[in-house]
VOBA-1610 file (N, C-alpha, C; in pm, whole numbers, padded with zeros to 5 digits, always signed):
BEGIN
Met-00158+05359+06619Met-00091+05376+06748Met-00194+05416+06854Thr-00205+05337+06960Thr-00304+05364+07064Thr-00261+05481+07150Ala-00358+05534+07228Ala-00329+05646+07317Ala-00223+05608+07419Asp-00229+05485+07470Asp-00129+05440+07567Asp+00009+05433+07505Thr+00016+05387+07380Thr+00145+05379+07312Thr+00203+05518+07289Val+00118+05611+07251Val+00162+05750+07229Val+00222+05806+07357Thr+00153+05785+07468Thr+00201+05836+07597Thr+00329+05766+07640Asp+00331+05634+07629Asp+00449+05557+07672Asp+00573+05596+07592Leu+00557+05615+07461Leu+00670+05654+07378Leu+00727+05788+07423Phe+00638+05882+07451Phe+00686+06013+07494Phe+00754+06004+07629Glu+00693+05933+07723Glu+00750+05924+07857Glu+00886+05854+07855Glu+00904+05764+07762Glu+01034+05698+07746Glu+01143+05799+07713His+01106+05899+07634His+01206+05997+07589His+01207+06125+07673Arg+01113+06139+07766Arg+01102+06264+07842Arg+01232+06303+07914Pro+01299+06212+07987Pro+01423+06252+08055Pro+01529+06306+07958Phe+01540+06241+07843Phe+01637+06287+07743Phe+01601+06425+07691Leu+01474+06446+07660Leu+01428+06575+07608Leu+01449+06685+07712Thr+01424+06653+07838Thr+01445+06751+07944Thr+01593+06786+07955Gly+01680+06687+07936Gly+01824+06713+07939Gly+01867+06807+07828Val+01812+06788+07709Val+01843+06878+07597Val+01793+07019+07629Ala+01668+07029+07675Ala+01609+07160+07702Ala+01682+07233+07813Tyr+01723+07162+07917Tyr+01794+07228+08028Tyr+01928+07284+07983Arg+02000+07209+07902Arg+02129+07258+07853Arg+02111+07378+07759Met+01996+07386+07699Met+01965+07501+07614Met+01925+07623+07694Leu+01855+07602+07806Leu+01789+07713+07875Leu+01846+07744+08013Gly+01902+07644+08081Gly+01962+07669+08211Gly+01863+07686+08325Arg+01736+07662+08300Arg+01634+07670+08405Arg+01540+07553+08393Val+01508+07493+08509Val+01425+07373+08510Val+01283+07402+08465Ala+01222+07509+08520Ala+01083+07538+08485Ala+01067+07564+08336Asp+01158+07640+08277Asp+01151+07666+08133Asp+01170+07537+08054Ser+01259+07451+08101Ser+01282+07324+08033Ser+01158+07236+08038Glu+01096+07231+08154Glu+00974+07151+08168Glu+00861+07207+08083Asp+00852+07340+08074Asp+00750+07401+07989Asp+00770+07362+07843Val+00894+07365+07799Val+00926+07330+07660Val+00891+07183+07632Val+00928+07095+07725Val+00900+06953+07706Val+00749+06928+07709Gln+00677+07000+07793Gln+00531+06983+07796Gln+00469+07030+07664Glu+00522+07138+07608Glu+00473+07185+07479Glu+00506+07082+07370Ala+00623+07018+07383Ala+00659+06912+07287Ala+00560+06796+07298Trp+00517+06765+07419Trp+00417+06660+07437Trp+00286+06696+07366Leu+00244+06820+07380Leu+00121+06862+07314Leu+00133+06851+07162Arg+00250+06888+07111Arg+00272+06876+06966Arg+00271+06728+06925Trp+00334+06644+07005Trp+00342+06501+06975Trp+00204+06435+06981Ser+00127+06470+07084Ser-00003+06405+07103Ser-00105+06444+06996Ser-00084+06562+06936Ser-00180+06607+06833Ser-00126+06592+06691Ala-00005+06539+06678Ala+00059+06528+06545Ala-00001+06413+06465Asp+00015+06422+06334Asp-00019+06312+06245Asp+00099+06216+06247Arg+00092+06116+06333Arg+00208+06030+06358Arg+00226+05922+06251Asp+00135+05916+06154Asp+00150+05817+06047Asp+00276+05843+05966Asp+00319+05971+05961Asp+00438+06007+05885Asp+00565+06011+05970Val+00553+05980+06099Val+00668+05985+06190Val+00733+05847+06194Arg+00847+05835+06125Arg+00917+05707+06122Arg+01006+05688+06244Glu+01063+05797+06293Glu+01153+05790+06408Glu+01103+05886+06516Pro+01026+05837+06612Pro+00971+05924+06716Pro+01076+06006+06791Arg+01192+05945+06821Arg+01295+06017+06895Arg+01344+06137+06816Ala+01369+06119+06687Ala+01417+06229+06604Ala+01311+06340+06595Phe+01186+06298+06582Phe+01076+06396+06576Phe+01070+06477+06705Leu+01079+06410+06820Leu+01068+06477+06949Leu+01188+06568+06976Val+01305+06524+06936Val+01423+06609+06953Val+01410+06734+06867Arg+01362+06719+06745Arg+01344+06833+06655Arg+01245+06934+06715Val+01133+06885+06762Val+01031+06974+06820Val+01085+07043+06945Thr+01147+06965+07034Thr+01198+07021+07160Thr+01306+07124+07135Thr+01396+07095+07043Thr+01506+07188+07016Thr+01454+07319+06958Arg+01361+07311+06866Arg+01308+07434+06806Arg+01231+07516+06908Leu+01155+07449+06994Leu+01082+07520+07100Leu+01181+07585+07197Ala+01291+07516+07228Ala+01391+07570+07319Ala+01460+07692+07259Ile+01486+07688+07130Ile+01547+07804+07062Ile+01454+07925+07073Asp+01325+07904+07047Asp+01229+08013+07057Asp+01222+08067+07200Arg+01221+07976+07299Arg+01214+08018+07439Arg+01341+08093+07479Leu+01456+08047+07432Leu+01582+08112+07466Leu+01587+08254+07412Arg+01539+08273+07290Arg+01537+08409+07233Arg+01451+08502+07318His+01342+08450+07371His+01256+08530+07458His+01324+08560+07591Leu+01391+08459+07648Leu+01455+08475+07777Leu+01572+08573+07772Arg+01640+08580+07659Arg+01756+08668+07647Arg+01720+08813+07681Ser+01604+08858+07634Ser+01564+08996+07661Ser+01536+09016+07810Arg+01481+08915+07877Arg+01454+08925+08020Arg+01583+08925+08100Arg+01681+08847+08057Arg+01806+08837+08132Arg+01889+08964+08125Glu+01865+09045+08023Glu+01936+09172+08014Glu+01900+09264+08130Ala+01780+09244+08188Ala+01736+09326+08300Ala+01757+09255+08434Tyr+01824+09141+08432Tyr+01845+09062+08554Tyr+01936+09138+08650Val+01904+09134+08780Val+01983+09205+08881Val+02104+09121+08920Gly+02223+09171+08892Gly+02346+09100+08926Gly+02378+08989+08828Pro+02483+08911+08855Pro+02521+08801+08767Pro+02410+08696+08756Trp+02400+08634+08639Trp+02303+08527+08617Trp+02377+08393+08614Leu+02327+08296+08690Leu+02380+08161+08689Leu+02268+08063+08657Pro+02301+07947+08601Pro+02198+07847+08574Pro+02133+07799+08704Glu+02012+07749+08692Glu+01946+07689+08807Glu+02014+07555+08838Pro+02057+07534+08962Pro+02123+07406+08993Pro+02026+07289+08984Val+02076+07176+08935Val+01994+07055+08926Val+02072+06938+08984Ile+01998+06849+09048Ile+02059+06726+09097Ile+02097+06642+08977Thr+02219+06593+08975Thr+02269+06519+08859Thr+02228+06373+08869Glu+02144+06332+08779Glu+02101+06192+08771Glu+02095+06153+08623Phe+02195+06083+08579Phe+02199+06046+08437Phe+02131+05912+08412Gly+02117+05830+08518Gly+02047+05703+08503Gly+02111+05614+08398Pro+02032+05528+08335Pro+02085+05432+08238Pro+02124+05495+08105Ala+02099+05626+08089Ala+02131+05690+07961Ala+02281+05696+07938Ala+02360+05687+08045Ala+02505+05693+08032Ala+02567+05575+08105Pro+02575+05460+08039Pro+02616+05338+08107Pro+02764+05332+08144Asp+02849+05407+08081Asp+02991+05398+08113Asp+03042+05531+08168Ser+03154+05523+08238Ser+03207+05639+08308Ser+03248+05750+08212Ala+03299+05714+08093Ala+03341+05816+07998Ala+03222+05899+07951Glu+03110+05832+07921Glu+02991+05904+07876Glu+02933+05988+07989Arg+02938+05936+08110Arg+02891+06013+08225Arg+02974+06139+08243Ala+03104+06129+08221Ala+03191+06246+08236Ala+03155+06353+08134Val+03124+06312+08011Val+03085+06408+07907Val+02955+06476+07946Leu+02857+06398+07992Leu+02728+06455+08031Leu+02744+06549+08150Ala+02826+06510+08248Ala+02848+06595+08365Ala+02914+06725+08326Asp+03012+06720+08237Asp+03080+06841+08193Asp+02984+06934+08119Ser+02897+06877+08037Ser+02806+06959+07957Ser+02700+07028+08040Val+02679+06983+08163Val+02578+07043+08249Val+02643+07121+08364Ser+02775+07133+08365Ser+02844+07204+08472Ser+02815+07353+08467Met+02825+07416+08582Met+02802+07561+08589Met+02896+07634+08493Ala+03023+07596+08493Ala+03122+07666+08411Ala+03085+07663+08263Val+03044+07545+08214Val+03010+07531+08072Val+02879+07602+08041Leu+02779+07587+08127Leu+02649+07651+08101Leu+02661+07803+08099Val+02750+07857+08183Val+02773+08003+08181Val+02832+08045+08046Val+02925+07967+07995Val+02985+07999+07864Val+02881+07983+07753Leu+02795+07882+07762Leu+02693+07861+07659Leu+02599+07980+07648Glu+02587+08058+07754Glu+02503+08178+07750Glu+02554+08279+07647Thr+02682+08270+07612Thr+02741+08366+07518Thr+02725+08324+07372Leu+02668+08205+07349Leu+02644+08159+07212Leu+02508+08210+07164Ser+02491+08216+07033Ser+02359+08245+06978Ser+02271+08122+07004Pro+02138+08138+07007Pro+02051+08022+07030Pro+02077+07907+06932Leu+02100+07938+06805Leu+02124+07833+06707Leu+02258+07763+06733Glu+02361+07841+06763Glu+02492+07781+06795Glu+02481+07693+06919Arg+02406+07739+07016Arg+02391+07662+07140Arg+02322+07530+07113Ala+02219+07532+07030Ala+02148+07409+06997Ala+02242+07309+06929Val+02319+07356+06834Val+02412+07268+06763Val+02516+07213+06860Phe+02571+07299+06945Phe+02673+07255+07040Phe+02617+07149+07134Val+02499+07172+07188Val+02439+07078+07282Val+02414+06943+07216Leu+02354+06944+07098Leu+02322+06818+07032Leu+02447+06743+06989Arg+02547+06817+06945Arg+02669+06754+06897Arg+02763+06712+07010Glu+02799+06808+07098Glu+02902+06783+07197Glu+02851+06707+07319Ala+02727+06735+07361Ala+02675+06666+07479Ala+02616+06530+07446Phe+02550+06520+07330Phe+02476+06398+07300Phe+02525+06324+07176Gly+02624+06379+07106Gly+02686+06307+06996Gly+02599+06286+06874Phe+02504+06377+06849Phe+02418+06362+06731Phe+02500+06380+06603Pro+02471+06301+06499Pro+02538+06321+06369Pro+02499+06458+06311Tyr+02588+06515+06232Tyr+02562+06646+06172Tyr+02434+06645+06088Ala+02415+06537+06014Ala+02297+06530+05927Ala+02168+06532+06009Glu+02169+06463+06123Glu+02049+06459+06207Glu+02023+06595+06270Ile+02129+06665+06309Ile+02113+06800+06364Ile+02058+06892+06257Gly+02109+06877+06135Gly+02061+06958+06025Gly+01913+06939+06001Ala+01868+06813+06008Ala+01726+06785+05989Ala+01642+06847+06101Ala+01696+06844+06223Ala+01623+06900+06337Ala+01609+07051+06327Leu+01712+07115+06271Leu+01715+07262+06267Leu+01683+07319+06129Asp+01652+07230+06035Asp+01622+07273+05898Asp+01740+07350+05838Arg+01859+07292+05856Arg+01982+07349+05802Arg+02058+07240+05726Ser+02140+07279+05631Ser+02219+07181+05558Ser+02328+07125+05651Glu+02377+07007+05615Glu+02484+06947+05694Glu+02607+07037+05695Ala+02637+07098+05583Ala+02752+07188+05575Ala+02736+07307+05669Ala+02615+07362+05673Ala+02589+07476+05761Ala+02602+07436+05907Val+02556+07315+05939Val+02565+07267+06078Val+02711+07246+06118Arg+02789+07190+06027Arg+02932+07171+06057Arg+03000+07306+06084Gln+02963+07406+06007Gln+03021+07539+06027Gln+02979+07596+06163Leu+02851+07584+06196Leu+02801+07631+06325Leu+02867+07556+06440Ala+02882+07425+06424Ala+02942+07343+06529Ala+03087+07382+06554Gly+03161+07403+06445Gly+03301+07443+06459Gly+03315+07577+06528Arg+03231+07673+06487Arg+03237+07806+06547Arg+03201+07802+06695Ala+03094+07726+06727Ala+03051+07717+06866Ala+03155+07648+06954Lys+03214+07542+06902Lys+03313+07469+06981Lys+03436+07555+07006Arg+03482+07627+06906Arg+03598+07716+06926Arg+03566+07822+07030His+03446+07878+07021His+03404+07983+07114His+03405+07929+07257Val+03348+07810+07277Val+03341+07752+07410Val+03481+07717+07461Glu+03563+07656+07376Glu+03697+07617+07420Glu+03782+07738+07457Glu+03763+07849+07389Glu+03840+07970+07419Glu+03799+08031+07552Arg+03674+08012+07591Arg+03621+08082+07709Arg+03599+07995+07831Arg+03588+07865+07811Arg+03561+07778+07926Arg+03685+07764+08012Pro+03672+07770+08142Pro+03786+07750+08232Pro+03833+07605+08224Arg+03960+07583+08241Arg+04016+07448+08239Arg+04011+07389+08381Tyr+03892+07359+08429Tyr+03878+07310+08564Tyr+03897+07159+08571Asp+03948+07113+08684Asp+03963+06971+08712Asp+03825+06914+08743Val+03786+06808+08673Val+03653+06750+08696Val+03659+06623+08780Asp+03775+06593+08841Asp+03789+06476+08926Asp+03695+06491+09046Pro+03590+06408+09057Pro+03492+06427+09164Pro+03550+06410+09304Ala+03648+06320+09319Ala+03708+06299+09451Ala+03783+06423+09498Val+03858+06485+09406Val+03932+06606+09440Val+03836+06719+09474Arg+03733+06734+09393Arg+03637+06841+09417Arg+03564+06822+09549Arg+03527+06700+09579Arg+03455+06676+09706Arg+03546+06704+09826Asp+03671+06660+09817Asp+03765+06684+09927Asp+03783+06834+09952Leu+03803+06909+09846Leu+03822+07053+09862Leu+03693+07121+09908Thr+03578+07071+09863Thr+03450+07126+09907Thr+03433+07108+10058Glu+03467+06990+10107Glu+03453+06963+10250Glu+03554+07043+10331Arg+03676+07058+10280Arg+03775+07140+10350Arg+03736+07287+10348Phe+03676+07329+10237Phe+03625+07465+10225Phe+03519+07491+10332Leu+03427+07397+10351Leu+03323+07410+10452Leu+03382+07414+10591Ala+03477+07325+10618Ala+03539+07319+10751Ala+03611+07449+10784Ala+03684+07504+10686Ala+03759+07627+10711Ala+03665+07745+10734Ala+03560+07753+10652Ala+03466+07865+10665Ala+03386+07857+10794Ser+03332+07738+10823Ser+03249+07723+10943Ser+03333+07727+11070Gly+03461+07689+11059Gly+03548+07691+11176Gly+03615+07825+11200Gly+03587+07922+11113Gly+03645+08055+11131Gly+03795+08059+11108Asp+03845+07969+11023Asp+03990+07964+10996Asp+04019+08038+10867Leu+04040+08168+10875Leu+04064+08250+10756Leu+04191+08208+10684Glu+04295+08178+10758Glu+04422+08140+10696Glu+04407+08013+10612Gln+04337+07914+10666Gln+04315+07790+10591Gln+04224+07813+10472Leu+04125+07899+10490Leu+04034+07931+10379Leu+04110+07994+10264Leu+04197+08089+10295Leu+04276+08155+10191Leu+04370+08057+10122Ala+04421+07959+10199Ala+04514+07861+10143Ala+04446+07770+10041Leu+04313+07757+10049Leu+04241+07671+09956Leu+04209+07741+09824Leu+04227+07874+09821Leu+04188+07952+09704Leu+04306+07983+09614Ala+04284+07973+09483Ala+04386+08016+09387Ala+04403+08167+09397Pro+04522+08221+09368Pro+04544+08366+09378Pro+04442+08448+09299Asp+04399+08395+09183Asp+04304+08468+09099Asp+04161+08415+09114Ala+04130+08360+09230Ala+03997+08303+09254Ala+03889+08408+09235Arg+03771+08359+09193Arg+03656+08447+09170Arg+03534+08393+09245Leu+03445+08482+09282Leu+03318+08443+09342Leu+03206+08508+09261Val+03116+08423+09209Val+03003+08470+09130Val+02876+08435+09205Ser+02796+08536+09237Ser+02677+08515+09318Ser+02553+08556+09243Asp+02451+08470+09247Asp+02324+08494+09179Asp+02212+08501+09282Ser+02156+08620+09298Ser+02041+08636+09387Ser+01920+08690+09312Gly+01941+08742+09191Gly+01832+08802+09116Gly+01770+08921+09186Gly+01843+08978+09284Gly+01789+09090+09360Gly+01687+09048+09464Lys+01672+08915+09486Lys+01569+08865+09578Lys+01627+08815+09710Ala+01758+08826+09727Ala+01824+08786+09852Ala+01953+08866+09863Lys+02008+08871+09981Lys+02131+08946+10003Lys+02249+08872+09942Ala+02321+08936+09850Ala+02436+08875+09784Ala+02507+08983+09703Pro+02637+08965+09677Pro+02709+09063+09594Pro+02649+09070+09454Arg+02639+09189+09401Arg+02584+09207+09267Arg+02693+09222+09162Arg+02816+09207+09206Arg+02930+09206+09114Arg+03021+09090+09147Ile+03095+09044+09050Ile+03189+08934+09071Ile+03302+08982+09162Ile+03334+08901+09263Ile+03445+08930+09354Ile+03568+08856+09302Glu+03681+08924+09296Glu+03803+08865+09240Glu+03920+08877+09337Thr+04011+08782+09326Thr+04132+08760+09405Thr+04101+08679+09531Ala+04197+08594+09569Ala+04179+08506+09684Ala+04152+08585+09811Asp+04223+08694+09829Asp+04207+08771+09952Asp+04064+08825+09967Lys+04010+08884+09860Lys+03875+08940+09867Lys+03769+08832+09879Val+03786+08723+09803Val+03690+08613+09810Val+03693+08549+09949Gly+03814+08522+09998Gly+03828+08458+10128Gly+03770+08542+10241Arg+03800+08668+10241Arg+03750+08755+10348Arg+03598+08773+10339Phe+03545+08775+10218Phe+03399+08783+10205Phe+03334+08657+10262Leu+03385+08541+10225Leu+03328+08415+10274Leu+03345+08401+10425Phe+03456+08447+10477Phe+03480+08443+10621Phe+03376+08528+10693Ala+03348+08646+10640Ala+03249+08735+10701Ala+03109+08674+10694Val+03078+08613+10581Val+02947+08549+10565Val+02930+08436+10667Ala+03035+08355+10685Ala+03027+08242+10776Ala+03003+08288+10920Gln+03060+08402+10957Gln+03041+08452+11094Gln+02901+08508+11116Asp+02835+08545+11008Asp+02706+08612+11019Asp+02591+08526+10970Trp+02617+08394+10954Trp+02515+08307+10897Trp+02399+08286+10994Pro+02274+08291+10945Pro+02159+08273+11036Pro+02160+08136+11102Ser+02114+08132+11225Ser+02114+08007+11302Ser+01971+07982+11352Pro+01928+07856+11357Pro+02004+07735+11320Pro+01997+07707+11170Phe+02090+07627+11122Phe+02090+07587+10981Phe+02149+07448+10969Asp+02120+07384+10857Asp+02176+07253+10825Asp+02252+07264+10694Val+02353+07181+10680Val+02433+07179+10557Val+02433+07038+10500Arg+02408+07029+10369Arg+02414+06902+10298Arg+02517+06911+10186Val+02584+06800+10160Val+02668+06789+10040Val+02586+06712+09937Leu+02561+06774+09824Leu+02475+06717+09722Leu+02542+06730+09586Glu+02526+06630+09500Glu+02583+06642+09366Glu+02488+06724+09278Leu+02535+06840+09238Leu+02458+06928+09151Leu+02540+06960+09027Asn+02478+06956+08913Asn+02544+06991+08787Asn+02677+06918+08770Gly+02678+06792+08807Gly+02795+06709+08783Gly+02905+06719+08885Gly+02884+06791+08995Gly+02989+06805+09095Gly+02932+06829+09234Pro+03013+06811+09338Pro+02964+06830+09475Pro+02933+06976+09505Ala+02828+06998+09581Ala+02789+07133+09620Ala+02743+07131+09764Leu+02750+07246+09829Leu+02701+07262+09965Leu+02565+07329+09959Val+02466+07268+10021Val+02332+07325+10028Val+02304+07363+10172Phe+02281+07489+10197Phe+02250+07538+10331Phe+02098+07552+10344Asp+02042+07480+10441Asp+01899+07484+10466Asp+01871+07569+10590Val+01779+07662+10579Val+01737+07746+10690Val+01586+07734+10705Asp+01540+07702+10824Asp+01397+07684+10850Asp+01335+07582+10755Gly+01412+07476+10729Gly+01359+07367+10647Gly+01356+07392+10499Lys+01416+07504+10453Lys+01416+07536+10311Lys+01559+07560+10263Ala+01585+07521+10138Ala+01716+07548+10079Ala+01732+07699+10066Asp+01833+07752+10130Asp+01854+07897+10133Asp+01967+07940+10039Thr+02073+07859+10033Thr+02191+07896+09954Thr+02261+07771+09903Val+02310+07778+09782Val+02395+07673+09725Val+02533+07731+09700Phe+02634+07663+09750Phe+02773+07696+09720Phe+02831+07582+09637Gln+02894+07614+09525Gln+02964+07512+09448Gln+03099+07568+09405Thr+03201+07484+09411Thr+03335+07527+09375Thr+03380+07461+09246Glu+03464+07532+09173Glu+03534+07475+09058Glu+03681+07469+09093Val+03741+07354+09064Val+03874+07323+09115Val+03972+07296+09002Asp+04096+07339+09020Asp+04203+07306+08925Asp+04336+07316+08997Gly+04421+07218+08975Gly+04553+07222+09038Gly+04549+07213+09188Gly+04444+07150+09243Gly+04436+07132+09386Gly+04391+07254+09464Val+04344+07357+09395Val+04292+07476+09462Val+04160+07517+09399Ile+04086+07600+09472Ile+03956+07647+09425Ile+03974+07770+09336Arg+03927+07758+09213Arg+03940+07868+09116Arg+03818+07958+09115Cys+03702+07899+09139Cys+03579+07978+09134Cys+03479+07924+09235Val+03407+08014+09299Val+03298+07978+09390Val+03169+08035+09332Tyr+03072+07948+09310Tyr+02940+07991+09265Tyr+02847+07992+09386Val+02773+08100+09402Val+02679+08112+09512Val+02542+08143+09453Ile+02444+08058+09480Ile+02309+08079+09427Ile+02214+08101+09544Arg+02151+08219+09546Arg+02059+08254+09654Arg+01921+08294+09603Asn+01905+08302+09473Asn+01774+08336+09418Asn+01676+08225+09455Pro+01576+08254+09538Pro+01484+08147+09582Pro+01412+08079+09467Asp+01395+08148+09355Asp+01328+08088+09240Asp+01408+07974+09180Lys+01538+07969+09211Lys+01625+07868+09153Lys+01659+07754+09249Leu+01597+07755+09367Leu+01636+07656+09468Leu+01529+07550+09496Ala+01420+07554+09421Ala+01311+07457+09445Ala+01357+07314+09427Gly+01446+07292+09330Gly+01491+07156+09300Gly+01586+07099+09402Val+01636+07181+09497Val+01729+07132+09600Val+01667+07157+09736Arg+01534+07156+09742Arg+01464+07177+09869Arg+01509+07076+09972Ala+01499+07113+10098Ala+01538+07022+10206Ala+01456+06894+10201Gly+01522+06781+10226Gly+01452+06654+10217Gly+01366+06626+10339
//
C-alpha cells in the first residue's frame, strides 16, 4: 500500500470518524484531536494484517474517544454552570442518501440527545452511538470494543432504555421548528412579551452554557413565565449593532447572533405540540468557533 493510498483511505473515512467522535465527546476540538490520533495510529500501523480499513479505523477512533471522554468527565465536574455540547453545522453529505437515514443522524446529534448521552458511561455511550446512530452490527461493535456480542447486546439494551427514559419527546419536524424559531425571534426582537409567552410551553426550560466566560444564567430557568421574561429582558438589553442568522445546527434551526463580526450567542429551541419546550443558549466563546460569522 503506497503512502498516497494510505492517506486517501483515511481521508475517505475522516468525516465518518469525526461524526462518531463528536457524538462521543460533544466537542469539535476533542473530536478532531481523537481523529488525528487515529490517523497517526493508522499511518504507523502494520497494515498487512488490516483486512477492513473502516473497521480498524472505527475501532481505534472509538477506543481513543472512550479514553478522552473519561478524562473530560473529571474536567466537566468543575465546569461553571450547565454544560451543553458544542454546536456544529449539520452536514451529512452523501453518507445519508435518504430522508429516513438523515432523520436518524440528525436526531443522534441533537442537543437534547447529546445532553442525555452525557449521563451514560463511556462504554455505554460508545455502544449506543455505534448501534443507534450508525447501525453497526453487535458483533462488529464487540470487535471494536473487545467485548463479546452478548455483552454488547446487554450494554446496548441498558443504554437505549436509559436514553429513552430521559430524552424529551420533541418534535423533529424541521418546518415546524423553523417557523417557531422565526416567530420566537420576531416576538423577542419586537418586544412582544405576550406573544413570546404564547410560544412557550407552560413547563418550558432555558439551559444556558457560558462556562463562566460570558454573562448567562448559571442555573436552569423553568416555567414559561420565567423563561419568557428573562428572554424579553435580554432582548431589550442586547448590544448594538448585531446581526442575526438562521443556521442549521445539530440537526435543527438555530439563531446565531453576531456582534462585531463574531458569533456571540447561539439560541436553539426544541419544539413539541406546536410550542417551545426548551431553549438552549450557548455563549461560551470556546464553543462558537464553528459558527463564526461568514
